[in-house]
ZAMARGU-4260 file (C-alpha; in steps of 0.2 Angstrom, whole numbers, plus 5000, padded with zeros to 4 digits):
<rodrens>
0) 5530/3870/4295 | 5519/3881/4282 | 5521/3901/4279 | 5508/3909/4272 | 5513/3927/4268
5) 5507/3942/4256 | 5516/3942/4239 | 5513/3961/4238 | 5520/3967/4253 | 5530/3952/4262
10) 5517/3952/4276 | 5515/3936/4286 | 5495/3932/4287 | 5499/3914/4296 | 5507/3899/4300
15) 5501/3881/4300 | 5514/3866/4307 | 5513/3848/4313 | 5525/3840/4323 | 5529/3833/4341
20) 5540/3843/4353 | 5543/3860/4352 | 5531/3864/4337 | 5519/3876/4349 | 5534/3887/4353
25) 5539/3890/4335 | 5519/3894/4333 | 5519/3908/4348 | 5535/3914/4340 | 5526/3918/4321
30) 5511/3926/4333 | 5521/3938/4340 | 5531/3940/4324 | 5510/3942/4316 | 5505/3956/4331
35) 5519/3966/4326 | 5516/3966/4310 | 5533/3958/4302 | 5535/3954/4285 | 5545/3939/4279
40) 5560/3951/4273 | 5562/3956/4292 | 5567/3938/4297 | 5586/3933/4291 | 5584/3916/4282
</rodrens>
């Protein structure tokens, strides 16, 4: 999975993923985060 974000403010800009089962669910979660204006700092890594 590749997460693209703005280095200035941490805003999530996009995501790329390759895989088999479950990839679409991970993409869906990131898509919702983008719609909500989440940043990389909002997530506990």
